[in-house]
DRENPA-3360 file (N, C-alpha, C; in nm, 2 decimals, always signed):
BEGIN
1 = MSKILVIS = -0.21/-3.81/+1.97/-0.15/-3.81/+1.84/+0.00/-3.75/+1.86 ~ +0.01/-3.65/+1.94/+0.14/-3.59/+1.95/+0.24/-3.68/+2.03 ~ +0.18/-3.76/+2.11/+0.27/-3.86/+2.18/+0.33/-3.96/+2.09 ~ +0.25/-4.00/+1.99/+0.30/-4.10/+1.89/+0.41/-4.03/+1.80 ~ +0.39/-3.91/+1.77/+0.49/-3.83/+1.69/+0.62/-3.82/+1.77 ~ +0.61/-3.79/+1.90/+0.73/-3.77/+1.98/+0.80/-3.90/+2.00 ~ +0.73/-4.01/+2.02/+0.79/-4.14/+2.04/+0.86/-4.19/+1.91 ~ +0.79/-4.17/+1.80/+0.84/-4.21/+1.67/+0.97/-4.13/+1.63;
9 = ALLLCGCK = +0.96/-4.00/+1.67/+1.08/-3.91/+1.64/+1.20/-3.96/+1.72 ~ +1.18/-4.00/+1.85/+1.29/-4.05/+1.93/+1.34/-4.18/+1.88 ~ +1.25/-4.27/+1.83/+1.30/-4.40/+1.79/+1.37/-4.39/+1.65 ~ +1.33/-4.29/+1.57/+1.39/-4.28/+1.44/+1.51/-4.19/+1.43 ~ +1.54/-4.13/+1.55/+1.65/-4.03/+1.55/+1.78/-4.10/+1.51 ~ +1.80/-4.22/+1.56/+1.92/-4.29/+1.52/+2.05/-4.23/+1.57 ~ +2.05/-4.18/+1.69/+2.17/-4.13/+1.75/+2.28/-4.24/+1.76 ~ +2.40/-4.20/+1.73/+2.51/-4.30/+1.73/+2.62/-4.25/+1.81;
17 = TYNTVTQD = +2.68/-4.33/+1.90/+2.79/-4.28/+1.98/+2.91/-4.36/+1.94 ~ +3.03/-4.29/+1.94/+3.15/-4.36/+1.90/+3.24/-4.36/+2.02 ~ +3.32/-4.47/+2.03/+3.42/-4.48/+2.14/+3.55/-4.42/+2.09 ~ +3.58/-4.30/+2.13/+3.69/-4.23/+2.08/+3.81/-4.24/+2.17 ~ +3.80/-4.32/+2.28/+3.91/-4.33/+2.38/+4.01/-4.43/+2.31 ~ +4.13/-4.37/+2.30/+4.24/-4.46/+2.24/+4.35/-4.47/+2.35 ~ +4.42/-4.58/+2.34/+4.53/-4.60/+2.43/+4.65/-4.53/+2.37 ~ +4.71/-4.43/+2.45/+4.82/-4.36/+2.41/+4.95/-4.43/+2.43;
25 = YLYYVIDV = +4.95/-4.52/+2.53/+5.07/-4.59/+2.56/+5.06/-4.74/+2.57 ~ +5.16/-4.81/+2.54/+5.17/-4.95/+2.56/+5.28/-4.98/+2.67 ~ +5.26/-5.09/+2.74/+5.36/-5.13/+2.84/+5.42/-5.26/+2.79 ~ +5.55/-5.26/+2.77/+5.62/-5.38/+2.72/+5.69/-5.44/+2.84 ~ +5.68/-5.57/+2.85/+5.76/-5.65/+2.95/+5.88/-5.71/+2.88 ~ +6.00/-5.67/+2.93/+6.12/-5.71/+2.86/+6.21/-5.77/+2.97 ~ +6.27/-5.88/+2.94/+6.37/-5.94/+3.02/+6.50/-5.85/+3.02 ~ +6.57/-5.84/+3.13/+6.69/-5.75/+3.13/+6.80/-5.80/+3.04;
33 = NGELPDAQ = +6.80/-5.93/+3.01/+6.90/-5.98/+2.92/+6.85/-6.00/+2.78 ~ +6.72/-5.96/+2.75/+6.66/-5.98/+2.62/+6.66/-5.86/+2.54 ~ +6.63/-5.87/+2.41/+6.62/-5.76/+2.32/+6.48/-5.73/+2.28 ~ +6.40/-5.83/+2.28/+6.26/-5.82/+2.23/+6.16/-5.84/+2.35 ~ +6.05/-5.77/+2.35/+5.96/-5.78/+2.46/+5.89/-5.92/+2.46 ~ +5.87/-5.97/+2.58/+5.80/-6.10/+2.60/+5.65/-6.08/+2.60 ~ +5.60/-5.96/+2.63/+5.46/-5.94/+2.63/+5.43/-5.79/+2.62 ~ +5.31/-5.75/+2.58/+5.27/-5.61/+2.58/+5.13/-5.60/+2.64;
41 = FTKRKDAE = +5.11/-5.49/+2.70/+4.98/-5.46/+2.77/+4.94/-5.32/+2.75 ~ +4.81/-5.29/+2.76/+4.76/-5.16/+2.75/+4.74/-5.10/+2.89 ~ +4.74/-5.18/+3.00/+4.73/-5.13/+3.13/+4.85/-5.18/+3.21 ~ +4.91/-5.08/+3.29/+5.03/-5.11/+3.37/+5.00/-5.22/+3.48 ~ +4.88/-5.22/+3.53/+4.85/-5.32/+3.63/+4.86/-5.46/+3.58 ~ +4.82/-5.48/+3.45/+4.83/-5.61/+3.39/+4.98/-5.65/+3.37 ~ +5.06/-5.55/+3.33/+5.20/-5.58/+3.31/+5.27/-5.61/+3.45 ~ +5.23/-5.55/+3.55/+5.28/-5.58/+3.69/+5.24/-5.72/+3.73;
49 = KYVSYFKE = +5.12/-5.76/+3.70/+5.08/-5.90/+3.73/+5.16/-6.00/+3.66 ~ +5.19/-5.97/+3.53/+5.27/-6.06/+3.45/+5.41/-6.07/+3.51 ~ +5.47/-5.96/+3.55/+5.60/-5.96/+3.61/+5.61/-6.04/+3.74 ~ +5.51/-6.01/+3.82/+5.50/-6.08/+3.95/+5.48/-6.23/+3.94 ~ +5.41/-6.27/+3.83/+5.38/-6.41/+3.81/+5.51/-6.49/+3.77 ~ +5.59/-6.42/+3.69/+5.71/-6.49/+3.64/+5.84/-6.45/+3.71 ~ +5.83/-6.38/+3.82/+5.95/-6.32/+3.89/+6.05/-6.43/+3.94 ~ +6.00/-6.55/+3.96/+6.09/-6.65/+4.01/+6.19/-6.70/+3.91;
57 = HHTYRIVK = +6.16/-6.69/+3.78/+6.25/-6.74/+3.67/+6.30/-6.63/+3.58 ~ +6.25/-6.51/+3.59/+6.29/-6.40/+3.50/+6.31/-6.27/+3.58 ~ +6.40/-6.19/+3.52/+6.41/-6.05/+3.58/+6.36/-5.96/+3.47 ~ +6.23/-5.92/+3.49/+6.16/-5.84/+3.39/+6.17/-5.69/+3.43 ~ +6.16/-5.61/+3.33/+6.14/-5.46/+3.34/+6.02/-5.42/+3.26 ~ +5.94/-5.32/+3.31/+5.83/-5.27/+3.23/+5.87/-5.14/+3.16 ~ +5.85/-5.14/+3.03/+5.89/-5.02/+2.95/+5.76/-4.96/+2.90 ~ +5.74/-4.83/+2.93/+5.63/-4.76/+2.88/+5.67/-4.69/+2.75;
65 = AQHWANHD = +5.59/-4.71/+2.64/+5.62/-4.66/+2.51/+5.49/-4.59/+2.45 ~ +5.51/-4.49/+2.38/+5.40/-4.42/+2.31/+5.35/-4.51/+2.20 ~ +5.22/-4.53/+2.19/+5.15/-4.61/+2.09/+5.18/-4.56/+1.95 ~ +5.21/-4.65/+1.86/+5.25/-4.61/+1.73/+5.14/-4.54/+1.65 ~ +5.02/-4.56/+1.69/+4.90/-4.49/+1.62/+4.85/-4.37/+1.69 ~ +4.93/-4.30/+1.77/+4.89/-4.18/+1.83/+4.87/-4.07/+1.73 ~ +4.75/-4.02/+1.72/+4.72/-3.92/+1.62/+4.74/-3.77/+1.67 ~ +4.79/-3.76/+1.80/+4.80/-3.62/+1.85/+4.93/-3.55/+1.80;
73 = E = +5.01/-3.62/+1.73/+5.14/-3.56/+1.68/+5.11/-3.47/+1.56;
% end
């Protein structure tokens, strides 16, 4: 009987986890002659892949900017 109570208590507990990891920074890929970013990424590696893929026709720079929704301020 006690086993059933323990199992039902575990099943009915309803523990919920939240993903609280937020991205603090965004990486913008901007052409050196442009004013607006051509792309934005949350990971620098993705931005680097983008720059290397288009390096034949563009001169890109990666700009790291603080995310607008950073709640630490």
